[in-house]
MIPAPA-192606 format. One record per residue (C-alpha): residue in three letters; x, y, z; residue number from 1. Coordinates in Angstrom, 2 decimals, decimal comma, always signed. Layout:
N
type:east:north:up:seq
ALA:X:Y:Z:NUM
...
This chain:
446
type:east:north:up:seq
MET:+17,86:+48,75:-8,92:1
ASP:+18,55:+46,02:-11,18:2
ASP:+16,26:+43,13:-10,77:3
LYS:+18,39:+40,46:-12,28:4
LEU:+20,29:+37,71:-10,98:5
LYS:+23,63:+39,41:-9,50:6
LEU:+26,26:+36,52:-11,24:7
THR:+29,55:+36,52:-9,26:8
ILE:+32,84:+36,16:-11,59:9
ALA:+32,99:+32,30:-10,04:10
ASP:+29,03:+31,90:-10,91:11
LYS:+29,51:+32,80:-14,28:12
TRP:+32,19:+31,29:-14,96:13
ILE:+33,04:+27,72:-13,05:14
VAL:+29,75:+27,27:-10,86:15
GLU:+27,12:+27,57:-13,85:16
PRO:+29,09:+25,67:-16,35:17
ALA:+29,45:+22,57:-13,93:18
ASN:+25,92:+22,60:-13,26:19
LYS:+24,86:+22,97:-17,14:20
PHE:+27,50:+19,97:-17,55:21
MET:+26,36:+17,89:-14,58:22
GLN:+22,76:+18,49:-15,65:23
LYS:+23,54:+16,99:-19,11:24
SER:+22,16:+13,21:-19,55:25
THR:+25,35:+12,23:-21,25:26
SER:+28,35:+13,71:-19,08:27
GLY:+28,45:+11,05:-16,28:28
GLY:+29,39:+8,31:-19,56:29
ILE:+31,75:+11,03:-20,87:30
ILE:+33,40:+11,00:-17,23:31
LEU:+32,96:+7,29:-16,71:32
PHE:+34,55:+7,34:-20,21:33
LEU:+37,81:+9,42:-19,79:34
ALA:+38,31:+7,40:-16,10:35
ALA:+38,38:+4,09:-17,93:36
LEU:+40,62:+5,31:-20,60:37
ILE:+43,02:+6,94:-17,89:38
ALA:+42,90:+3,42:-15,76:39
ILE:+43,45:+1,47:-19,11:40
PHE:+46,61:+4,05:-20,28:41
MET:+48,25:+3,47:-16,67:42
ALA:+47,76:-0,39:-16,71:43
ASN:+49,93:-0,16:-20,00:44
SER:+52,55:+2,47:-19,14:45
GLN:+55,63:+2,15:-17,44:46
TRP:+53,69:+3,16:-14,19:47
ALA:+51,71:-0,06:-14,30:48
ASP:+52,98:-1,37:-11,43:49
GLN:+52,40:+1,48:-9,01:50
TYR:+49,20:+2,14:-10,27:51
THR:+48,17:-1,91:-9,14:52
SER:+49,87:-1,47:-6,12:53
PHE:+48,49:+1,96:-5,12:54
TRP:+44,91:+0,43:-5,29:55
GLU:+45,74:-3,08:-4,06:56
ASN:+48,34:-2,91:-1,52:57
ASN:+47,39:+0,49:+0,31:58
SER:+44,54:-0,45:+3,12:59
ILE:+42,24:+1,01:+5,61:60
SER:+41,12:-0,64:+8,37:61
PHE:+38,24:-0,22:+10,97:62
SER:+37,79:-2,24:+14,42:63
PHE:+34,70:-2,54:+17,09:64
ASN:+35,58:-5,16:+19,78:65
GLU:+36,73:-8,23:+18,19:66
HIS:+35,57:-7,16:+14,66:67
ILE:+37,87:-6,01:+12,21:68
LEU:+37,38:-4,68:+8,78:69
ASN:+40,42:-4,25:+6,74:70
HIS:+40,57:-4,25:+2,78:71
SER:+41,94:-2,04:+0,58:72
LEU:+41,69:+0,76:-1,52:73
LYS:+40,12:-1,71:-3,99:74
ASP:+37,75:-3,38:-1,83:75
TRP:+36,41:-0,51:-0,15:76
VAL:+35,55:+0,87:-3,45:77
ASN:+33,96:-2,39:-5,15:78
ASP:+32,17:-2,79:-1,44:79
GLY:+31,80:+0,52:-0,07:80
LEU:+31,59:+3,06:-2,76:81
MET:+29,36:+0,90:-4,72:82
ALA:+26,86:+0,09:-2,26:83
ILE:+26,04:+3,61:-2,61:84
PHE:+25,68:+3,41:-6,43:85
PHE:+23,42:+0,31:-5,95:86
PHE:+21,47:+2,00:-3,43:87
VAL:+20,56:+4,63:-6,12:88
VAL:+19,68:+2,00:-8,21:89
GLY:+17,53:+0,71:-5,64:90
LEU:+15,66:+3,72:-5,31:91
GLU:+15,55:+3,77:-9,26:92
LEU:+14,23:+0,13:-9,13:93
LYS:+11,71:+0,76:-6,20:94
ARG:+9,90:+4,06:-8,22:95
GLU:+9,96:+2,23:-11,63:96
LEU:+8,21:-0,60:-9,80:97
THR:+6,21:+1,25:-8,05:98
SER:+5,14:+4,56:-10,35:99
GLY:+7,23:+4,02:-13,93:100
GLU:+7,89:+1,69:-16,57:101
LEU:+7,59:-1,65:-14,61:102
SER:+4,62:-0,57:-12,82:103
SER:+2,31:-2,29:-14,41:104
PRO:+2,37:-5,63:-16,28:105
LYS:+1,00:-4,40:-19,65:106
LYS:+3,78:-1,50:-19,69:107
ALA:+6,53:-4,30:-18,00:108
MET:+6,32:-6,90:-20,13:109
LEU:+8,27:-6,35:-23,09:110
PRO:+11,15:-4,95:-21,39:111
ILE:+11,42:-7,75:-18,97:112
ILE:+11,38:-10,45:-21,57:113
ALA:+14,04:-8,33:-23,32:114
ALA:+15,97:-8,10:-19,94:115
ILE:+15,48:-11,92:-19,54:116
GLY:+16,92:-12,89:-22,76:117
GLY:+19,43:-10,21:-22,52:118
MET:+21,17:-12,07:-19,28:119
VAL:+20,56:-15,93:-20,23:120
VAL:+21,40:-16,24:-23,83:121
PRO:+24,81:-14,25:-22,64:122
ALA:+25,17:-16,41:-19,78:123
SER:+24,48:-19,47:-21,83:124
ILE:+27,06:-18,37:-24,71:125
TYR:+29,61:-18,07:-21,93:126
ALA:+29,04:-21,50:-20,37:127
ILE:+29,63:-22,98:-23,93:128
PHE:+33,27:-21,56:-24,10:129
ASN:+34,41:-22,19:-20,73:130
ALA:+31,84:-25,13:-19,20:131
GLY:+33,89:-27,50:-17,03:132
THR:+36,54:-25,38:-16,57:133
ASP:+37,85:-23,45:-13,69:134
ALA:+36,24:-20,28:-15,38:135
ALA:+32,74:-21,20:-15,42:136
HIS:+32,00:-19,55:-12,78:137
GLY:+32,28:-16,30:-14,75:138
TRP:+28,87:-16,92:-15,84:139
GLY:+27,30:-13,68:-14,43:140
ILE:+29,92:-11,24:-16,41:141
PRO:+28,46:-10,78:-19,93:142
MET:+24,70:-10,62:-18,18:143
ALA:+24,84:-7,24:-17,84:144
THR:+24,19:-3,81:-19,27:145
ASP:+25,64:-0,46:-18,34:146
ILE:+22,90:+1,84:-18,33:147
ALA:+24,87:+5,02:-18,08:148
PHE:+26,85:+4,47:-21,22:149
ALA:+24,06:+2,75:-22,95:150
LEU:+21,99:+5,92:-22,23:151
GLY:+24,79:+8,14:-23,25:152
VAL:+25,11:+6,57:-26,80:153
LEU:+21,72:+6,97:-26,64:154
TYR:+21,31:+10,50:-25,71:155
LEU:+23,87:+11,43:-27,93:156
LEU:+21,08:+10,62:-30,60:157
GLY:+19,32:+13,02:-29,11:158
ASP:+16,01:+13,79:-31,71:159
LYS:+17,48:+10,85:-34,22:160
VAL:+15,80:+8,32:-31,99:161
PRO:+12,43:+8,02:-30,96:162
SER:+11,56:+8,78:-27,02:163
SER:+9,99:+5,54:-27,06:164
LEU:+13,28:+3,80:-27,68:165
LYS:+15,00:+5,71:-24,78:166
VAL:+11,81:+4,75:-22,03:167
PHE:+12,33:+1,10:-23,42:168
LEU:+16,13:+0,90:-23,08:169
THR:+15,33:+2,60:-19,70:170
ALA:+12,85:+0,37:-18,17:171
LEU:+15,39:-2,59:-19,95:172
ALA:+17,98:-1,59:-18,11:173
ILE:+16,15:-0,92:-14,64:174
ALA:+14,86:-4,81:-15,42:175
ASP:+18,45:-6,11:-15,71:176
ASP:+20,21:-4,61:-12,45:177
LEU:+17,36:-6,12:-10,66:178
GLY:+18,74:-9,36:-12,26:179
ALA:+21,94:-8,80:-11,66:180
VAL:+21,61:-7,90:-8,15:181
LEU:+20,02:-11,56:-7,71:182
VAL:+22,38:-13,12:-9,12:183
ILE:+25,18:-11,55:-7,05:184
ALA:+22,76:-12,52:-4,30:185
ILE:+22,60:-15,79:-4,76:186
PHE:+25,76:-16,92:-6,92:187
TYR:+28,17:-14,81:-5,80:188
THR:+27,53:-15,19:-2,05:189
ASP:+30,90:-17,21:-0,42:190
GLN:+30,82:-17,58:+3,03:191
LEU:+27,70:-17,12:+4,86:192
SER:+27,23:-15,76:+8,65:193
ILE:+23,79:-16,52:+9,51:194
PHE:+23,62:-14,50:+12,94:195
ASN:+25,10:-11,64:+11,28:196
LEU:+22,56:-11,87:+7,95:197
GLY:+19,47:-11,88:+10,51:198
ILE:+21,12:-9,14:+12,35:199
GLY:+21,05:-6,74:+9,18:200
LEU:+17,44:-8,73:+7,88:201
GLY:+16,23:-7,60:+11,55:202
PHE:+17,76:-3,55:+10,84:203
PHE:+15,62:-4,10:+7,26:204
GLY:+12,63:-5,12:+9,01:205
LEU:+13,01:-2,06:+11,19:206
LEU:+12,98:+0,17:+8,31:207
ILE:+10,42:-1,67:+6,59:208
ILE:+7,97:-1,20:+9,82:209
SER:+9,45:+2,77:+10,31:210
ASN:+8,43:+3,53:+6,42:211
LEU:+4,88:+2,03:+7,38:212
ILE:+4,22:+3,70:+10,75:213
GLY:+5,42:+7,39:+8,81:214
ILE:+8,49:+8,20:+9,26:215
ARG:+10,14:+10,20:+6,74:216
ASN:+13,78:+11,85:+8,32:217
THR:+16,05:+10,49:+5,45:218
ILE:+19,15:+11,00:+8,33:219
TYR:+17,15:+8,31:+10,22:220
TYR:+17,20:+5,87:+7,72:221
GLY:+20,98:+6,69:+6,42:222
ILE:+21,89:+5,80:+10,31:223
ILE:+19,93:+2,58:+10,47:224
GLY:+20,97:+1,55:+6,45:225
ILE:+24,88:+2,20:+7,08:226
GLY:+25,31:+1,32:+10,73:227
GLY:+22,92:-1,35:+10,35:228
ILE:+22,00:-3,25:+7,21:229
TRP:+25,30:-2,60:+5,31:230
LEU:+27,34:-2,88:+8,02:231
ALA:+25,83:-6,64:+9,12:232
PHE:+25,86:-7,79:+5,74:233
MET:+29,56:-7,02:+5,07:234
LEU:+30,12:-9,35:+8,54:235
SER:+28,04:-11,91:+7,33:236
GLY:+29,67:-12,66:+3,48:237
VAL:+26,35:-11,49:+1,63:238
HIS:+27,89:-8,89:-1,07:239
ALA:+27,47:-4,95:+1,04:240
THR:+26,02:-4,11:-2,84:241
ILE:+22,66:-6,25:-1,66:242
ALA:+22,52:-4,52:+1,69:243
ALA:+22,37:-1,14:+0,09:244
VAL:+19,39:-2,36:-2,66:245
LEU:+17,04:-3,43:+0,35:246
ALA:+18,08:-0,32:+2,15:247
ALA:+16,54:+1,41:-0,87:248
PHE:+13,66:-0,64:-0,61:249
ALA:+12,47:+0,53:+2,79:250
ILE:+12,63:+4,42:+2,07:251
PRO:+9,70:+5,90:+2,21:252
THR:+8,09:+6,68:-1,17:253
THR:+5,26:+8,62:-0,19:254
ALA:+5,49:+12,25:+0,81:255
ARG:+4,16:+14,18:+4,08:256
VAL:+2,74:+17,03:+2,02:257
HIS:-0,07:+16,05:-0,69:258
ALA:+0,15:+17,48:-4,30:259
SER:-3,37:+19,27:-3,68:260
TYR:-2,54:+20,63:-0,57:261
PHE:+1,16:+21,71:-1,27:262
ARG:-0,60:+23,91:-4,53:263
LYS:-2,88:+25,51:-2,14:264
LYS:-0,54:+25,91:+0,74:265
PHE:+2,13:+27,29:-1,80:266
GLU:-0,10:+29,94:-3,04:267
GLN:-1,14:+31,35:+0,50:268
LEU:+2,73:+31,76:+1,13:269
ARG:+3,34:+33,10:-2,35:270
GLU:+0,94:+36,37:-1,61:271
ARG:+2,17:+36,20:+2,10:272
PHE:+5,79:+37,15:+0,54:273
LEU:+4,41:+39,22:-1,98:274
ASN:+2,51:+41,45:+0,28:275
ILE:+5,55:+42,00:+2,67:276
PRO:+6,33:+45,33:+3,12:277
THR:+10,19:+45,61:+0,82:278
ASP:+13,36:+48,15:+1,78:279
ASN:+14,32:+48,54:-2,09:280
SER:+17,73:+50,38:-0,54:281
SER:+18,27:+46,92:+0,88:282
PRO:+20,27:+43,78:-1,27:283
LEU:+18,88:+41,95:+1,73:284
LEU:+15,57:+40,15:+2,39:285
SER:+13,74:+41,46:+5,97:286
GLN:+13,21:+38,67:+8,58:287
ASP:+9,56:+38,52:+7,59:288
GLN:+10,71:+37,57:+3,97:289
MET:+13,08:+35,26:+5,82:290
ASN:+10,75:+33,23:+7,65:291
CYS:+8,30:+33,09:+4,43:292
VAL:+11,08:+31,73:+2,33:293
GLU:+11,95:+29,19:+4,91:294
ASP:+8,34:+27,76:+5,14:295
ILE:+8,17:+27,42:+1,24:296
LYS:+11,55:+25,58:+1,81:297
ASN:+10,03:+23,16:+4,35:298
LEU:+7,01:+22,72:+2,37:299
SER:+8,73:+22,11:-0,65:300
ILE:+10,98:+19,46:+1,06:301
HIS:+7,63:+17,72:+2,36:302
SER:+6,35:+17,84:-0,62:303
LEU:+8,84:+15,52:-1,96:304
ALA:+8,92:+11,68:-1,34:305
PRO:+12,11:+10,74:+0,95:306
SER:+13,15:+8,26:-1,90:307
ILE:+13,05:+10,62:-4,54:308
ARG:+14,85:+13,57:-2,89:309
LEU:+17,39:+10,89:-2,25:310
GLU:+17,85:+9,63:-6,02:311
HIS:+18,09:+13,27:-7,23:312
SER:+20,31:+14,50:-4,31:313
MET:+22,77:+11,44:-4,58:314
HIS:+22,80:+11,49:-8,45:315
ASN:+25,60:+13,61:-9,64:316
PHE:+27,75:+12,26:-6,50:317
VAL:+26,95:+8,47:-7,89:318
ALA:+27,62:+9,60:-11,48:319
PHE:+30,58:+11,88:-11,25:320
PHE:+32,67:+10,27:-8,41:321
VAL:+31,86:+6,93:-7,32:322
MET:+31,50:+5,40:-10,95:323
PRO:+34,19:+7,34:-12,08:324
VAL:+36,49:+6,25:-9,14:325
PHE:+35,08:+2,53:-9,83:326
ALA:+36,66:+2,21:-13,22:327
LEU:+40,06:+4,20:-12,17:328
ALA:+40,04:+1,18:-9,72:329
ASN:+38,87:-1,41:-12,18:330
ALA:+39,21:-0,74:-15,25:331
ALA:+43,21:-1,51:-15,47:332
ILE:+43,65:-3,59:-18,10:333
PRO:+46,79:-4,77:-19,43:334
ILE:+46,11:-5,30:-23,00:335
SER:+49,46:-6,06:-23,93:336
SER:+49,80:-9,37:-21,92:337
SER:+46,76:-10,45:-23,79:338
SER:+48,27:-10,23:-27,37:339
GLU:+49,38:-13,54:-27,32:340
GLY:+46,04:-14,52:-28,17:341
LEU:+42,25:-14,49:-26,89:342
SER:+41,11:-16,51:-23,97:343
ALA:+37,79:-18,80:-23,75:344
VAL:+37,30:-16,46:-20,96:345
THR:+38,11:-13,15:-23,00:346
ILE:+35,99:-15,25:-25,87:347
GLY:+33,21:-15,80:-23,92:348
VAL:+32,86:-12,46:-22,70:349
THR:+33,17:-10,81:-25,88:350
LEU:+30,78:-13,19:-27,25:351
GLY:+28,02:-13,37:-24,76:352
LEU:+27,63:-9,75:-24,54:353
LEU:+27,98:-8,64:-28,40:354
VAL:+25,99:-11,64:-29,96:355
GLY:+23,89:-12,73:-26,36:356
LYS:+22,49:-9,13:-26,04:357
ILE:+21,76:-9,02:-29,73:358
LEU:+19,61:-12,35:-29,76:359
GLY:+18,45:-11,85:-26,43:360
VAL:+17,28:-8,44:-26,28:361
PHE:+16,43:-8,04:-30,06:362
GLY:+15,79:-11,93:-30,69:363
LEU:+13,67:-12,49:-27,79:364
THR:+11,61:-9,20:-28,52:365
ALA:+11,52:-9,67:-31,94:366
LEU:+9,81:-12,93:-30,93:367
THR:+7,26:-12,01:-28,65:368
VAL:+6,23:-9,28:-30,77:369
LYS:+5,34:-11,40:-34,11:370
LEU:+3,47:-14,09:-31,45:371
GLY:+1,22:-11,79:-30,64:372
LEU:+2,01:-11,40:-26,84:373
ALA:+2,49:-7,81:-26,81:374
LYS:+2,91:-4,91:-28,81:375
MET:+5,78:-2,41:-30,33:376
PRO:+6,01:+0,63:-28,06:377
VAL:+4,88:+3,40:-30,59:378
GLY:+7,62:+5,04:-32,56:379
MET:+9,77:+1,81:-32,06:380
THR:+10,79:-0,22:-35,54:381
TYR:+12,71:-3,86:-35,56:382
LYS:+15,33:-1,70:-37,02:383
ASN:+16,29:+0,45:-34,10:384
LEU:+15,30:-2,40:-31,89:385
PHE:+18,29:-4,21:-33,61:386
GLY:+20,65:-0,76:-32,84:387
LEU:+19,20:-0,96:-29,37:388
GLY:+20,08:-4,45:-28,60:389
LEU:+24,06:-3,74:-29,51:390
LEU:+24,18:-0,71:-26,86:391
ALA:+22,77:-3,64:-24,94:392
SER:+26,43:-5,17:-24,99:393
ILE:+27,53:-1,88:-23,12:394
GLY:+28,46:-4,14:-19,83:395
PHE:+30,84:-1,93:-18,85:396
THR:+30,10:-1,00:-15,03:397
MET:+28,51:-3,99:-13,88:398
SER:+30,40:-6,33:-15,52:399
LEU:+33,82:-5,38:-14,14:400
PHE:+31,74:-5,78:-10,90:401
VAL:+30,48:-9,45:-11,04:402
THR:+34,17:-9,95:-12,66:403
GLU:+35,58:-8,87:-9,09:404
LEU:+33,46:-11,50:-7,25:405
ALA:+33,73:-14,23:-9,92:406
PHE:+37,19:-15,58:-9,74:407
ASP:+39,61:-16,17:-7,47:408
ILE:+42,52:-13,73:-7,83:409
ASN:+44,49:-16,60:-5,62:410
LEU:+44,28:-19,42:-8,07:411
HIS:+43,86:-17,65:-11,12:412
PRO:+45,01:-14,22:-11,50:413
GLU:+44,88:-14,15:-15,28:414
PHE:+40,69:-14,53:-15,10:415
PRO:+39,83:-11,33:-14,29:416
GLY:+42,21:-9,46:-16,90:417
GLN:+41,28:-11,72:-19,57:418
ALA:+37,59:-11,23:-18,58:419
LYS:+38,37:-7,36:-18,42:420
LEU:+39,82:-7,38:-21,86:421
GLY:+36,10:-9,47:-22,95:422
ILE:+34,64:-6,41:-21,55:423
LEU:+36,24:-4,10:-23,10:424
ILE:+36,48:-5,46:-26,88:425
ALA:+32,48:-5,78:-26,63:426
SER:+31,49:-2,84:-24,90:427
GLY:+33,35:-0,33:-27,25:428
LEU:+32,14:-2,54:-30,39:429
GLY:+28,50:-2,36:-29,30:430
GLY:+28,25:+0,83:-28,35:431
LEU:+30,20:+1,99:-32,01:432
LEU:+27,64:-0,12:-33,86:433
GLY:+24,95:+0,87:-31,82:434
PHE:+25,54:+4,36:-32,27:435
ILE:+25,86:+4,27:-36,39:436
ILE:+23,03:+1,80:-37,11:437
LEU:+20,61:+4,12:-34,89:438
SER:+22,04:+7,50:-36,36:439
MET:+21,35:+5,62:-40,09:440
VAL:+17,71:+4,26:-38,97:441
GLY:+17,04:+7,65:-37,42:442
LYS:+12,98:+8,24:-36,46:443
PRO:+10,35:+6,03:-38,53:444
LYS:+8,70:+8,40:-41,03:445
LYS:+4,92:+9,55:-40,52:446
């Protein structure tokens, strides 16, 4: 009997290669990049009208009592699928705030300062070019950093950059996401139904109480989060992505089984499994072995906090489906129609992202270190911090998302396309220049 794992043809040629690809840190960025290229190609092809019509003129409706939810495919992507994205962002935020790089003032200070600089300066630059115009409301567009793209470029460099740079960029991007969520909640909410908002907050309070009394069932949190918080926020006028972040913050971060108990119990189950008599003539597990495996499975599930389980289980779905579909629906930028000249919106977004992120992230961080208010992370230098500032100018996903909220396309249908062109220019240049500089600088010599 061969003790090696038996692989089918599908396992060998499809499942295993797919799993290896999805486990790579750069894979999500690659798929997102390809989806964006497809959308841009379609927007500048002979099928541009049909492509736009597919996303904007096809609708899906749900009704209950007198309430009706009727949105185009593009709106369902931005309000529904992106709520899942923001839910995972919320889980990451909570993890970083409770046990990660933002869990203590000492560790969080410098990335938060960098994130604040990377939001305030870009917004100010945009405002300089668009103050007093109908496009002034788009100041939030260049504030965002796309964590998937930025980290994807950084991980392409492998060992050429210090690990502290990757940790710093992750913490910066998480803090940036928190800022973006607050900006959307406060400044990009138009109509407000206090009644429905109160219902949503009531469901949020229910989840908080459930967390405190020890409920750990993820299905329960999913039903209350989607059927309660998300739906009520959709009807209230507050963007549904805020509901997703609130729901994520209510998910328990503590496990039912403590680590020390897990180790002890796992060793007992392992010994129990090894002591069960086996029938070497059968490739299947016996009933006693299956019962033992089931006990190990339940023990493993209960040893992980619900928030950690959800974050890991939903990561691939978000990276390889939600974000690419969002790019397909929102990155259709008609470049040819913008060739007559760059508008103030395009210039404001481009310079806001490209120049603003460098001045905000690199400039404010360097000033903080020079003043002795914080120390530079081990392995980081001013040179690779400058390269990181360039990578922070990749604002793709979040910037596109804010673009859809910032402008009224009925009044100014040209503004979203102009903003998206600026996002494309700045993200492309920032990613390329950041990659070149960081690859040239490399790690500091010991």
